[in-house]
N, CA, C and O of each residue as an XYZ file, in Angstrom:
932
protein
N     -18.743    -51.393     55.537
C     -17.957    -50.824     54.462
C     -18.625    -51.148     53.140
O     -18.990    -52.283     52.835
N     -18.756    -50.105     52.399
C     -19.487    -50.309     51.145
C     -18.633    -51.013     50.136
O     -17.414    -50.849     50.082
N     -19.297    -51.790     49.349
C     -18.619    -52.528     48.298
C     -19.078    -51.993     46.941
O     -20.252    -51.675     46.753
N     -18.106    -51.893     45.969
C     -18.419    -51.359     44.636
C     -18.170    -52.427     43.615
O     -17.270    -53.256     43.747
N     -18.984    -52.388     42.599
C     -18.780    -53.307     41.467
C     -17.570    -52.850     40.688
O     -17.164    -51.689     40.744
N     -17.009    -53.789     39.966
C     -15.779    -53.477     39.207
C     -16.011    -52.381     38.185
O     -15.110    -51.582     37.928
N     -17.198    -52.324     37.597
C     -17.496    -51.276     36.597
C     -17.498    -49.914     37.246
O     -17.022    -48.935     36.673
N     -18.035    -49.862     38.441
C     -18.093    -48.589     39.145
C     -16.707    -48.127     39.529
O     -16.419    -46.931     39.479
N     -15.826    -49.068     39.918
C     -14.446    -48.716     40.294
C     -13.712    -48.142     39.094
O     -13.021    -47.131     39.220
N     -13.849    -48.771     37.928
C     -13.177    -48.287     36.716
C     -13.682    -46.907     36.342
O     -12.917    -46.049     35.902
N     -14.996    -46.701     36.525
C     -15.559    -45.394     36.209
C     -15.010    -44.348     37.136
O     -14.749    -43.222     36.714
N     -14.825    -44.699     38.410
C     -14.263    -43.757     39.371
C     -12.826    -43.444     39.027
O     -12.385    -42.296     39.098
N     -12.095    -44.496     38.647
C     -10.690    -44.257     38.247
C     -10.605    -43.309     37.047
O      -9.747    -42.429     36.977
N     -11.524    -43.523     36.113
C     -11.519    -42.638     34.938
C     -11.797    -41.202     35.343
O     -11.176    -40.263     34.846
N     -12.745    -41.055     36.259
C     -13.085    -39.710     36.719
C     -11.919    -39.065     37.418
O     -11.641    -37.885     37.207
N     -11.241    -39.811     38.238
C     -10.074    -39.261     38.941
C      -8.993    -38.896     37.952
O      -8.310    -37.883     38.104
N      -8.842    -39.724     36.944
C      -7.810    -39.438     35.933
C      -8.131    -38.148     35.215
O      -7.212    -37.351     35.023
N      -9.364    -37.871     34.797
C      -9.781    -36.637     34.116
C      -9.586    -35.455     35.024
O      -9.170    -34.382     34.587
N      -9.893    -35.654     36.313
C      -9.725    -34.571     37.267
C      -8.269    -34.185     37.387
O      -7.904    -33.011     37.431
N      -7.432    -35.251     37.440
C      -5.992    -34.960     37.518
C      -5.515    -34.216     36.278
O      -4.737    -33.267     36.364
N      -5.993    -34.662     35.138
C      -5.597    -34.002     33.880
C      -6.044    -32.556     33.874
O      -5.295    -31.690     33.422
N      -7.229    -32.268     34.357
C      -7.725    -30.896     34.406
C      -6.857    -30.050     35.296
O      -6.554    -28.895     34.996
N      -6.455    -30.660     36.419
C      -5.576    -29.903     37.317
C      -4.268    -29.546     36.626
O      -3.749    -28.437     36.754
N      -3.755    -30.527     35.890
C      -2.492    -30.279     35.176
C      -2.672    -29.169     34.140
O      -1.847    -28.265     34.006
N      -3.794    -29.278     33.409
C      -4.060    -28.266     32.382
C      -4.225    -26.898     33.013
O      -3.702    -25.910     32.496
N      -4.954    -26.823     34.137
C      -5.177    -25.548     34.803
C      -3.866    -24.954     35.285
O      -3.658    -23.741     35.258
N      -2.986    -25.846     35.728
C      -1.681    -25.350     36.179
C      -0.848    -24.831     35.008
O      -0.058    -23.898     35.152
N      -1.042    -25.456     33.849
C      -0.237    -25.072     32.680
C      -0.800    -23.864     31.937
O      -0.082    -23.242     31.154
N      -2.076    -23.514     32.164
C      -2.709    -22.419     31.435
C      -1.971    -21.090     31.572
O      -1.733    -20.428     30.562
N      -1.601    -20.675     32.785
C      -0.887    -19.379     32.887
C       0.399    -19.358     32.060
O       0.703    -18.373     31.387
N       1.154    -20.472     32.123
C       2.407    -20.498     31.375
C       2.131    -20.451     29.877
O       2.807    -19.747     29.127
N       1.111    -21.226     29.452
C       0.770    -21.211     28.036
C       0.279    -19.830     27.600
O       0.590    -19.364     26.503
N      -0.502    -19.176     28.488
C      -0.998    -17.837     28.194
C       0.155    -16.858     28.004
O       0.162    -16.042     27.083
N       1.120    -16.966     28.895
C       2.291    -16.088     28.799
C       3.082    -16.385     27.527
O       3.593    -15.488     26.855
N       3.162    -17.688     27.225
C       3.858    -18.048     25.978
C       3.149    -17.441     24.766
O       3.796    -16.943     23.845
N       1.816    -17.489     24.776
C       1.053    -16.916     23.667
C       1.267    -15.411     23.576
O       1.444    -14.857     22.491
N       1.246    -14.754     24.749
C       1.478    -13.305     24.769
C       2.856    -12.981     24.209
O       3.031    -12.042     23.433
N       3.844    -13.800     24.633
C       5.208    -13.578     24.130
C       5.276    -13.797     22.623
O       5.938    -13.057     21.895
N       4.561    -14.850     22.171
C       4.541    -15.126     20.727
C       3.886    -13.982     19.964
O       4.367    -13.554     18.915
N       2.750    -13.487     20.529
C       2.059    -12.357     19.889
C       2.959    -11.127     19.850
O       3.029    -10.418     18.846
N       3.646    -10.892     20.970
C       4.552     -9.735     21.027
C       5.665     -9.869     19.993
O       6.033     -8.892     19.340
N       6.193    -11.067     19.849
C       7.245    -11.303     18.860
C       6.719    -11.085     17.444
O       7.387    -10.501     16.591
N       5.495    -11.575     17.224
C       4.880    -11.375     15.913
C       4.648     -9.891     15.635
O       4.892     -9.401     14.532
N       4.163     -9.178     16.681
C       3.974     -7.729     16.517
C       5.291     -7.043     16.176
O       5.338     -6.155     15.324
N       6.357     -7.461     16.846
C       7.678     -6.888     16.580
C       8.105     -7.154     15.138
O       8.601     -6.270     14.440
N       7.892     -8.411     14.713
C       8.258     -8.764     13.342
C       7.423     -7.978     12.325
O       7.920     -7.533     11.291
N       6.115     -7.822     12.663
C       5.237     -7.058     11.773
C       5.715     -5.613     11.669
O       5.750     -5.035     10.582
N       6.089     -5.031     12.830
C       6.580     -3.651     12.821
C       7.870     -3.529     12.018
O       8.059     -2.584     11.252
N       8.760     -4.515     12.212
C      10.012     -4.489     11.452
C       9.758     -4.603      9.950
O      10.359     -3.898      9.139
N       8.847     -5.517      9.609
C       8.509     -5.670      8.196
C       7.869     -4.398      7.636
O       8.168     -3.967      6.523
N       6.969     -3.804      8.452
C       6.318     -2.562      8.015
C       7.342     -1.447      7.830
O       7.308     -0.708      6.846
N       8.270     -1.339      8.818
C       9.325     -0.316      8.714
C      10.187     -0.547      7.483
O      10.510      0.390      6.751
N      10.556     -1.801      7.264
C      11.364     -2.133      6.088
C      10.610     -1.810      4.799
O      11.164     -1.265      3.844
N       9.321     -2.170      4.810
C       8.500     -1.903      3.631
C       8.398     -0.402      3.372
O       8.498      0.060      2.236
N       8.193      0.357      4.472
C       8.114      1.819      4.323
C       9.424      2.380      3.794
O       9.434      3.272      2.946
N      10.549      1.838      4.313
C      11.862      2.314      3.859
C      12.071      1.991      2.380
O      12.532      2.825      1.601
N      11.717      0.750      2.015
C      11.852      0.359      0.608
C      10.967      1.235     -0.272
O      11.377      1.686     -1.341
N       9.750      1.465      0.200
C       8.825      2.302     -0.567
C       9.356      3.727     -0.685
O       9.290      4.356     -1.741
N       9.896      4.222      0.459
C      10.463      5.575      0.442
C      11.651      5.655     -0.504
O      11.792      6.615     -1.262
N      12.514      4.625     -0.453
C      13.670      4.610     -1.357
C      13.220      4.572     -2.811
O      13.734      5.298     -3.662
N      12.247      3.703     -3.070
C      11.744      3.603     -4.440
C      11.081      4.911     -4.865
O      11.251      5.379     -5.991
N      10.307      5.497     -3.915
C       9.660      6.774     -4.225
C      10.692      7.849     -4.516
O      10.540      8.629     -5.456
N      11.760      7.887     -3.692
C      12.835      8.861     -3.915
C      13.506      8.626     -5.259
O      13.799      9.558     -6.008
N      13.741      7.328     -5.542
C      14.371      7.001     -6.826
C      13.480      7.411     -7.987
O      13.954      7.955     -8.985
N      12.183      7.145     -7.849
C      11.237      7.517     -8.899
C      11.174      9.036     -9.042
O      11.172      9.569    -10.152
N      11.123      9.733     -7.882
C      11.082     11.200     -7.926
C      12.342     11.762     -8.566
O      12.293     12.730     -9.325
N      13.492     11.128     -8.241
C      14.756     11.586     -8.820
C      14.755     11.399    -10.335
O      15.136     12.295    -11.088
N      14.317     10.209    -10.764
C      14.238      9.955    -12.204
C      13.246     10.907    -12.869
O      13.491     11.403    -13.969
N      12.135     11.154    -12.197
C      11.138     12.072    -12.737
C      11.718     13.473    -12.874
O      11.503     14.163    -13.870
N      12.469     13.876    -11.832
C      13.110     15.196    -11.880
C      14.110     15.286    -13.024
O      14.172     16.295    -13.727
N      14.894     14.220    -13.209
C      15.867     14.195    -14.316
C      15.159     14.263    -15.665
O      15.595     14.968    -16.574
N      14.053     13.514    -15.781
C      13.302     13.524    -17.035
C      12.706     14.901    -17.315
O      12.711     15.374    -18.452
N      12.193     15.537    -16.264
C      11.632     16.881    -16.430
C      12.709     17.847    -16.892
O      12.476     18.676    -17.771
N      13.904     17.734    -16.288
C      15.019     18.600    -16.688
C      15.415     18.341    -18.140
O      15.664     19.274    -18.904
N      15.469     17.050    -18.510
C      15.806     16.713    -19.903
C      14.775     17.292    -20.869
O      15.126     17.827    -21.921
N      13.501     17.177    -20.501
C      12.437     17.710    -21.354
C      12.565     19.226    -21.481
O      12.395     19.781    -22.567
N      12.868     19.895    -20.359
C      13.034     21.355    -20.405
C      14.216     21.735    -21.279
O      14.142     22.689    -22.054
N      15.323     20.979    -21.152
C      16.494     21.243    -22.001
C      16.150     21.057    -23.474
O      16.537     21.862    -24.321
N      15.412     19.978    -23.769
C      15.015     19.727    -25.156
C      14.090     20.828    -25.674
O      14.186     21.234    -26.832
N      13.202     21.305    -24.817
C      12.316     22.395    -25.232
C      13.116     23.661    -25.532
O      12.841     24.372    -26.498
N      14.122     23.929    -24.675
C      14.980     25.095    -24.929
C      15.702     24.959    -26.264
O      15.800     25.917    -27.030
N      16.210     23.744    -26.535
C      16.904     23.517    -27.808
C      15.950     23.683    -28.985
O      16.305     24.271    -30.008
N      14.729     23.156    -28.829
C      13.730     23.287    -29.899
C      13.406     24.758    -30.143
O      13.302     25.197    -31.289
N      13.247     25.524    -29.047
C      12.957     26.953    -29.191
C      14.101     27.676    -29.882
O      13.881     28.533    -30.739
N      15.354     27.317    -29.494
C      16.524     27.939    -30.119
C      16.581     27.611    -31.602
O      16.807     28.491    -32.432
N      16.375     26.336    -31.934
C      16.395     25.926    -33.338
C      15.264     26.584    -34.124
O      15.441     26.967    -35.281
N      14.101     26.712    -33.487
C      12.974     27.360    -34.154
C      13.303     28.809    -34.490
O      12.991     29.292    -35.578
N      13.945     29.505    -33.532
C      14.341     30.895    -33.784
C      15.356     30.976    -34.920
O      15.284     31.867    -35.766
N      16.310     30.029    -34.931
C      17.309     30.021    -35.997
C      16.658     29.773    -37.355
O      17.018     30.399    -38.352
N      15.696     28.851    -37.380
C      14.995     28.561    -38.636
C      14.246     29.800    -39.121
O      14.239     30.102    -40.314
N      13.611     30.520    -38.181
C      12.882     31.735    -38.554
C      13.835     32.777    -39.132
O      13.540     33.421    -40.138
N      15.002     32.930    -38.464
C      15.998     33.896    -38.952
C      16.498     33.505    -40.338
O      16.620     34.347    -41.228
N      16.789     32.195    -40.511
C      17.273     31.727    -41.812
C      16.223     31.915    -42.901
O      16.545     32.308    -44.023
N      14.969     31.633    -42.566
C      13.898     31.823    -43.545
C      13.768     33.295    -43.919
O      13.549     33.635    -45.082
N      13.906     34.166    -42.913
C      13.811     35.595    -43.191
C      14.972     36.052    -44.063
O      14.795     36.852    -44.982
N      16.176     35.531    -43.760
C      17.329     35.872    -44.592
C      17.145     35.367    -46.015
O      17.466     36.051    -46.987
N      16.615     34.143    -46.111
C      16.385     33.579    -47.439
C      15.331     34.377    -48.198
O      15.425     34.567    -49.411
N      14.322     34.843    -47.453
C      13.254     35.612    -48.092
C      13.772     36.952    -48.603
O      13.396     37.417    -49.679
N      14.652     37.562    -47.794
C      15.157     38.887    -48.162
C      16.475     38.832    -48.916
O      17.007     39.870    -49.311
N      17.009     37.632    -49.121
C      18.283     37.520    -49.821
C      18.124     37.978    -51.267
O      17.171     37.597    -51.946
N      19.054     38.787    -51.725
C      18.936     39.256    -53.112
C      19.080     38.118    -54.100
O      19.803     37.149    -53.865
N      18.376     38.256    -55.209
C      18.489     37.250    -56.244
C      19.737     37.472    -57.076
O      20.581     38.303    -56.742
N      19.846     36.735    -58.144
C      21.003     36.855    -59.028
C      20.947     38.169    -59.793
O      19.922     38.537    -60.367
N      22.086     38.869    -59.784
C      22.225     40.088    -60.587
C      23.370     39.856    -61.558
O      24.520     39.716    -61.139
N      23.072     39.813    -62.844
C      24.100     39.565    -63.857
C      23.586     40.029    -65.215
O      22.397     39.934    -65.519
N      24.510     40.530    -66.017
C      24.108     40.931    -67.368
C      25.262     40.694    -68.340
O      26.434     40.665    -67.962
N      24.887     40.529    -69.593
C      25.854     40.424    -70.691
C      25.181     40.964    -71.941
O      24.097     40.518    -72.321
N      25.842     41.938    -72.582
C      25.252     42.561    -73.770
C      26.339     42.832    -74.801
O      27.479     43.145    -74.457
N      25.966     42.705    -76.073
C      26.903     42.973    -77.169
C      26.401     44.155    -78.001
O      25.246     44.569    -77.897
N      27.298     44.679    -78.821
C      26.937     45.788    -79.695
C      26.596     45.232    -81.076
O      27.422     44.574    -81.707
N      25.395     45.496    -81.532
C      24.937     44.921    -82.805
C      25.567     45.622    -84.011
O      26.090     44.966    -84.912
N      25.515     46.944    -84.022
C      25.978     47.718    -85.184
C      27.210     48.548    -84.818
O      27.524     48.757    -83.646
N      27.893     49.009    -85.863
C      29.033     49.892    -85.639
C      28.550     51.187    -84.985
O      27.425     51.640    -85.195
N      29.453     51.765    -84.179
C      29.074     52.969    -83.447
C      30.204     53.995    -83.529
O      31.383     53.641    -83.523
N      29.831     55.245    -83.604
C      30.827     56.314    -83.647
C      30.449     57.393    -82.625
O      30.052     58.499    -82.992
N      30.581     57.048    -81.320
C      30.167     58.001    -80.281
C      31.132     59.182    -80.191
O      32.282     59.098    -80.622
N      30.648     60.260    -79.635
C      31.494     61.435    -79.420
C      32.257     61.280    -78.105
O      31.996     60.365    -77.325
N      33.196     62.183    -77.876
C      34.019     62.119    -76.665
C      33.132     62.225    -75.412
O      32.302     63.126    -75.294
N      33.332     61.282    -74.486
C      32.553     61.279    -73.251
C      31.198     60.616    -73.373
O      30.490     60.476    -72.376
N      30.829     60.214    -74.550
C      29.528     59.569    -74.736
C      29.613     58.089    -74.355
O      30.624     57.427    -74.589
N      28.549     57.600    -73.774
C      28.519     56.198    -73.339
C      28.233     55.280    -74.522
O      27.419     55.585    -75.393
N      28.927     54.149    -74.522
C      28.678     53.141    -75.552
C      27.414     52.370    -75.189
O      27.175     52.045    -74.026
N      26.631     52.093    -76.188
C      25.383     51.360    -75.966
C      25.535     49.952    -76.525
O      25.699     49.751    -77.728
N      25.477     48.993    -75.622
C      25.508     47.569    -76.006
C      24.053     47.115    -75.994
O      23.486     46.786    -74.952
N      23.481     47.109    -77.170
C      22.031     46.978    -77.292
C      21.520     45.549    -77.300
O      20.359     45.298    -76.977
N      22.388     44.608    -77.671
C      21.937     43.216    -77.797
C      22.126     42.496    -76.448
O      23.210     42.007    -76.130
N      21.058     42.450    -75.688
C      21.136     41.894    -74.329
C      20.962     40.378    -74.375
O      19.934     39.865    -74.816
N      21.976     39.690    -73.919
C      21.915     38.225    -73.842
C      21.388     37.785    -72.473
O      20.535     36.903    -72.371
N      21.908     38.408    -71.450
C      21.514     38.089    -70.070
C      21.268     39.393    -69.322
O      22.020     40.358    -69.460
N      20.196     39.402    -68.523
C      19.935     40.593    -67.704
C      19.136     40.212    -66.461
O      18.044     40.726    -66.220
N      19.705     39.302    -65.684
C      19.044     38.876    -64.449
C      19.051     40.033    -63.447
O      20.099     40.597    -63.134
N      17.897     40.362    -62.968
C      17.767     41.484    -62.048
C      17.385     42.775    -62.741
O      17.061     43.763    -62.082
N      17.421     42.777    -64.088
C      17.018     43.950    -64.885
C      17.747     45.226    -64.466
O      17.151     46.302    -64.422
N      19.030     45.099    -64.161
C      19.794     46.274    -63.721
C      20.492     46.982    -64.882
O      20.946     48.116    -64.734
N      20.580     46.317    -66.034
C      21.248     46.920    -67.193
C      20.211     47.503    -68.147
O      19.190     46.883    -68.445
N      20.506     48.722    -68.619
C      19.603     49.411    -69.544
C      20.177     49.337    -70.958
O      21.221     49.924    -71.245
N      19.501     48.628    -71.817
C      19.992     48.420    -73.182
C      19.904     49.676    -74.044
O      20.504     49.734    -75.117
N      19.166     50.673    -73.583
C      18.971     51.875    -74.395
C      20.027     52.957    -74.129
O      20.302     53.782    -75.000
N      20.609     52.954    -72.942
C      21.657     53.942    -72.670
C      22.990     53.310    -72.259
O      23.956     54.021    -71.982
N      23.042     51.960    -72.219
C      24.287     51.261    -71.925
C      24.750     51.349    -70.488
O      25.931     51.147    -70.204
N      23.837     51.648    -69.576
C      24.206     51.867    -68.170
C      23.668     50.757    -67.267
O      22.522     50.325    -67.386
N      24.538     50.317    -66.365
C      24.130     49.373    -65.319
C      23.929     50.173    -64.036
O      24.785     50.972    -63.655
N      22.781     49.952    -63.364
C      22.488     50.628    -62.094
C      22.309     49.563    -61.016
O      21.460     48.681    -61.134
N      23.115     49.657    -59.969
C      23.085     48.643    -58.905
C      21.791     48.746    -58.108
O      21.472     49.795    -57.549
N      21.065     47.661    -58.065
C      19.850     47.601    -57.245
C      20.151     47.071    -55.851
O      19.330     47.171    -54.939
N      21.350     46.504    -55.702
C      21.778     45.916    -54.434
C      23.211     46.350    -54.161
O      24.051     46.315    -55.059
N      23.492     46.754    -52.943
C      24.870     47.097    -52.581
C      25.683     45.821    -52.430
O      25.201     44.823    -51.895
N      26.919     45.865    -52.907
C      27.760     44.685    -52.779
C      28.986     44.759    -53.664
O      29.308     45.802    -54.233
N      29.661     43.627    -53.763
C      30.878     43.524    -54.566
C      30.519     43.000    -55.954
O      29.866     41.965    -56.089
N      30.953     43.728    -56.982
C      30.597     43.398    -58.362
C      31.851     43.159    -59.202
O      32.944     43.627    -58.883
N      31.648     42.415    -60.281
C      32.699     42.182    -61.277
C      32.193     42.700    -62.621
O      31.080     42.385    -63.042
N      33.033     43.506    -63.294
C      32.662     44.051    -64.608
C      33.782     43.800    -65.609
O      34.958     43.709    -65.256
N      33.376     43.692    -66.869
C      34.349     43.518    -67.952
C      33.797     44.166    -69.220
O      32.612     44.051    -69.532
N      34.696     44.857    -69.951
C      34.291     45.485    -71.218
C      35.355     45.198    -72.271
O      36.552     45.281    -71.993
N      34.919     44.866    -73.462
C      35.821     44.613    -74.596
C      35.347     45.443    -75.786
O      34.169     45.442    -76.142
N      36.300     46.152    -76.391
C      35.970     47.010    -77.533
C      36.907     46.667    -78.691
O      38.108     46.480    -78.495
N      36.342     46.585    -79.899
C      37.151     46.289    -81.079
C      37.111     47.463    -82.061
O      36.061     48.053    -82.318
N      38.305     47.781    -82.605
C      38.432     48.787    -83.674
C      39.061     48.135    -84.892
O      39.781     47.142    -84.787
N      38.770     48.723    -86.066
C      39.368     48.184    -87.290
C      40.543     49.063    -87.729
O      40.823     50.092    -87.114
N      41.229     48.642    -88.805
C      42.461     49.281    -89.270
C      42.348     50.785    -89.431
O      41.303     51.319    -89.804
N      43.465     51.458    -89.134
C      43.565     52.923    -89.245
C      42.746     53.635    -88.190
O      42.509     54.838    -88.296
N      42.309     52.910    -87.173
C      41.525     53.518    -86.101
C      42.143     53.153    -84.751
O      42.762     52.099    -84.604
N      41.971     54.012    -83.801
C      42.496     53.766    -82.456
C      41.568     54.495    -81.474
O      40.775     55.358    -81.849
N      41.702     54.115    -80.233
C      40.836     54.799    -79.273
C      41.045     54.350    -77.834
O      41.477     53.230    -77.561
N      40.725     55.260    -76.931
C      40.710     54.985    -75.488
C      39.251     54.895    -75.047
O      38.440     55.770    -75.348
N      38.945     53.843    -74.343
C      37.602     53.670    -73.792
C      37.729     53.435    -72.288
O      38.682     52.811    -71.822
N      36.762     53.939    -71.545
C      36.884     53.939    -70.087
C      35.704     53.203    -69.437
O      34.548     53.362    -69.829
N      36.038     52.410    -68.450
C      35.003     51.824    -67.585
C      34.816     52.798    -66.430
O      35.773     53.100    -65.717
N      33.605     53.290    -66.236
C      33.372     54.349    -65.249
C      32.281     53.956    -64.251
O      31.372     53.180    -64.545
N      32.421     54.530    -63.064
C      31.384     54.394    -62.028
C      30.991     55.799    -61.591
O      31.831     56.580    -61.146
N      29.733     56.103    -61.722
C      29.240     57.440    -61.370
C      30.089     58.536    -62.027
O      30.424     59.542    -61.401
N      30.419     58.321    -63.280
C      31.186     59.267    -64.090
C      32.660     59.342    -63.693
O      33.396     60.186    -64.206
N      33.094     58.472    -62.790
C      34.496     58.462    -62.371
C      35.194     57.229    -62.951
O      34.608     56.151    -63.059
N      36.448     57.420    -63.316
C      37.196     56.362    -63.988
C      37.457     55.166    -63.072
O      37.868     55.322    -61.922
N      37.208     53.972    -63.610
C      37.626     52.728    -62.957
C      38.897     52.222    -63.625
O      39.904     51.987    -62.958
N      38.848     52.054    -64.949
C      40.041     51.636    -65.690
C      39.897     52.039    -67.157
O      38.794     52.270    -67.652
N      41.048     52.116    -67.838
C      41.084     52.468    -69.265
C      41.379     51.240    -70.113
O      41.999     50.278    -69.659
N      40.923     51.300    -71.345
C      41.334     50.308    -72.338
C      41.721     51.053    -73.618
O      41.077     52.031    -73.997
N      42.761     50.586    -74.265
C      43.245     51.261    -75.478
C      43.324     50.241    -76.602
O      43.947     49.187    -76.472
N      42.686     50.579    -77.690
C      42.676     49.705    -78.863
C      43.283     50.463    -80.040
O      42.917     51.609    -80.303
N      44.222     49.811    -80.753
C      44.910     50.477    -81.866
C      45.142     49.459    -82.975
O      45.877     48.487    -82.803
N      44.509     49.697    -84.104
C      44.674     48.804    -85.255
C      45.927     49.121    -86.057
O      46.137     48.547    -87.126
N      46.757     50.020    -85.560
C      48.085     50.323    -86.127
C      48.022     50.945    -87.507
O      49.024     50.966    -88.223
N      46.873     51.447    -87.888
C      46.750     52.126    -89.166
C      46.869     51.239    -90.370
O      47.034     51.725    -91.489
N      46.790     49.969    -90.164
C      46.916     49.032    -91.283
C      45.517     48.622    -91.729
O      44.724     48.139    -90.921
N      45.215     48.808    -92.994
C      43.879     48.441    -93.481
C      43.584     46.952    -93.264
O      44.470     46.098    -93.280
N      42.334     46.702    -93.068
C      41.823     45.328    -92.907
C      42.417     44.608    -91.682
O      42.413     43.379    -91.611
N      42.915     45.379    -90.743
C      43.349     44.781    -89.474
C      42.379     45.229    -88.379
O      41.675     46.230    -88.513
N      42.368     44.457    -87.295
C      41.463     44.750    -86.185
C      42.251     44.653    -84.880
O      43.243     43.929    -84.784
N      41.794     45.388    -83.896
C      42.431     45.319    -82.576
C      41.341     45.365    -81.500
O      40.415     46.174    -81.558
N      41.483     44.477    -80.525
C      40.512     44.414    -79.419
C      41.250     44.692    -78.115
O      42.391     44.266    -77.934
N      40.607     45.390    -77.234
C      41.176     45.680    -75.915
C      40.080     45.498    -74.868
O      38.901     45.745    -75.121
N      40.507     45.059    -73.687
C      39.533     44.774    -72.623
C      39.941     45.458    -71.323
O      41.103     45.799    -71.102
N      38.965     45.635    -70.503
C      39.173     46.193    -69.166
C      38.240     45.465    -68.209
O      37.043     45.338    -68.470
N      38.801     44.984    -67.091
C      37.998     44.262    -66.095
C      38.228     44.874    -64.719
O      39.277     45.458    -64.449
N      37.225     44.729    -63.855
C      37.341     45.319    -62.523
C      36.460     44.565    -61.530
O      35.385     44.067    -61.864
N      36.959     44.503    -60.297
C      36.157     44.033    -59.161
C      35.986     45.241    -58.250
O      36.971     45.790    -57.759
N      34.764     45.652    -58.025
C      34.539     46.925    -57.333
C      33.270     46.865    -56.488
O      32.307     46.177    -56.828
N      33.293     47.604    -55.377
C      32.109     47.679    -54.526
C      31.196     48.792    -55.016
O      31.644     49.892    -55.341
N      29.914     48.482    -55.061
C      28.914     49.473    -55.454
C      27.891     49.650    -54.345
O      27.458     48.686    -53.713
N      27.519     50.886    -54.127
C      26.368     51.150    -53.275
C      25.109     51.077    -54.132
O      25.167     51.124    -55.361
N      23.984     50.962    -53.460
C      22.729     50.923    -54.199
C      22.569     52.211    -55.010
O      22.808     53.308    -54.508
N      22.163     52.058    -56.257
C      21.936     53.153    -57.210
C      23.212     53.671    -57.868
O      23.144     54.571    -58.705
N      24.378     53.122    -57.508
C      25.583     53.470    -58.271
C      25.422     52.964    -59.703
O      24.775     51.943    -59.936
N      26.020     53.689    -60.670
C      25.912     53.241    -62.059
C      27.292     53.000    -62.656
O      28.271     53.651    -62.291
N      27.343     52.051    -63.580
C      28.586     51.672    -64.263
C      28.303     51.631    -65.758
O      27.257     51.151    -66.197
N      29.267     52.148    -66.539
C      29.097     52.158    -67.999
C      30.471     52.227    -68.657
O      31.496     52.319    -67.982
N      30.470     52.180    -69.983
C      31.694     52.343    -70.783
C      31.510     53.599    -71.632
O      30.528     53.725    -72.365
N      32.468     54.528    -71.525
C      32.346     55.715    -72.375
C      33.595     55.887    -73.249
O      34.584     55.168    -73.106
N      33.515     56.839    -74.134
C      34.577     57.048    -75.127
C      35.513     58.161    -74.669
O      35.087     59.242    -74.262
N      36.832     57.843    -74.754
C      37.827     58.869    -74.494
C      38.289     59.465    -75.812
O      37.478     59.732    -76.699
N      39.581     59.671    -75.938
C      40.119     60.189    -77.206
C      40.197     59.049    -78.207
O      40.838     58.031    -77.948
N      39.559     59.217    -79.325
C      39.522     58.153    -80.329
C      39.568     58.743    -81.727
O      39.314     59.925    -81.956
N      39.903     57.856    -82.641
C      39.786     58.167    -84.061
C      39.091     56.976    -84.711
O      39.596     55.854    -84.678
N      37.965     57.226    -85.282
C      37.250     56.154    -85.940
C      36.095     55.636    -85.114
O      35.745     56.187    -84.071
N      35.535     54.598    -85.593
C      34.321     54.053    -84.998
C      34.609     52.741    -84.269
O      35.653     52.115    -84.452
N      33.652     52.356    -83.443
C      33.710     51.084    -82.717
C      33.010     50.032    -83.561
O      31.908     50.246    -84.066
N      33.670     48.900    -83.702
C      33.044     47.821    -84.465
C      31.976     47.118    -83.635
O      32.190     46.753    -82.479
N      30.843     46.947    -84.257
C      29.771     46.191    -83.629
C      29.845     44.734    -84.045
O      30.853     44.053    -83.857
N      28.744     44.287    -84.616
C      28.644     42.899    -85.064
C      29.041     41.912    -83.950
O      29.565     40.827    -84.203
N      28.764     42.345    -82.701
C      28.932     41.506    -81.503
C      30.403     41.225    -81.163
O      30.702     40.309    -80.398
N      31.337     42.034    -81.748
C      32.744     41.924    -81.360
C      33.044     42.769    -80.115
O      34.031     42.531    -79.420
N      32.214     43.722    -79.851
C      32.363     44.565    -78.656
C      31.244     44.203    -77.678
O      30.087     44.042    -78.067
N      31.613     44.077    -76.400
C      30.602     43.627    -75.432
C      30.921     44.131    -74.026
O      32.028     44.583    -73.733
N      29.916     44.035    -73.182
C      29.976     44.573    -71.816
C      29.230     43.594    -70.911
O      28.142     43.127    -71.250
N      29.829     43.288    -69.747
C      29.187     42.329    -68.829
C      29.502     42.692    -67.381
O      30.435     43.443    -67.094
N      28.706     42.144    -66.492
C      28.931     42.354    -65.061
C      28.013     41.477    -64.241
O      26.980     41.011    -64.723
N      28.399     41.255    -62.992
C      27.545     40.452    -62.103
C      27.865     40.756    -60.646
O      28.954     41.221    -60.309
N      26.895     40.482    -59.805
C      27.052     40.648    -58.360
C      27.822     39.460    -57.810
O      27.378     38.318    -57.927
N      28.972     39.727    -57.213
C      29.780     38.656    -56.636
C      29.318     38.323    -55.227
O      29.187     37.154    -54.865
N      29.069     39.373    -54.428
C      28.634     39.147    -53.047
C      27.880     40.374    -52.550
O      28.395     41.491    -52.592
N      26.674     40.156    -52.087
C      25.875     41.264    -51.555
C      26.344     41.629    -50.153
O      26.881     40.789    -49.431
N      26.138     42.879    -49.775
C      26.491     43.318    -48.415
C      25.602     42.625    -47.396
O      25.741     42.860    -46.195
């Protein structure tokens, strides 16, 4: 029977121990392998769930962004429509302002005494105001350059022992009468006025003419004629 030294016996024991450990490890490898596969499968599942969640979150965010983008586009389109509408209104207003008639107004007095015949127009030669140049100082006639509503007023003064009817006329037709009578008393004066608000078409004319009278009309700026455009058509 062979005999072994103590060192050799310990070495053999160590070898047997390693062999036993290897056997144990080899037996455990399949189970560990399956555990790893299960762990990998679980990780894959978690990765898929995370990916799905991420895709859903991204889709939700994308939808939210698209929705906000759509709302912003609609708001921009609405604002553009409003800008276009306002631009058209501004153009219309500018055109109206460009074509809007200017001020039409006149005021004229009679410088010297006048003794017109029946039906003759009084001439108020001293023009104080004539915006629009519609009043003619040489024949005493106002001619409407713009259709609209006008206001006219005429005042005539006579001295003592004189009387007279004077008429405010449009296109030779009576608007209103004024009657001045100094009552035949020397060194007395009488003034009478006539006013009217009337619509005129373009080129209509307005003037003051003489009706039945005795004597002359006092000038010296006591007699006067005025008118203005109140509102254009």
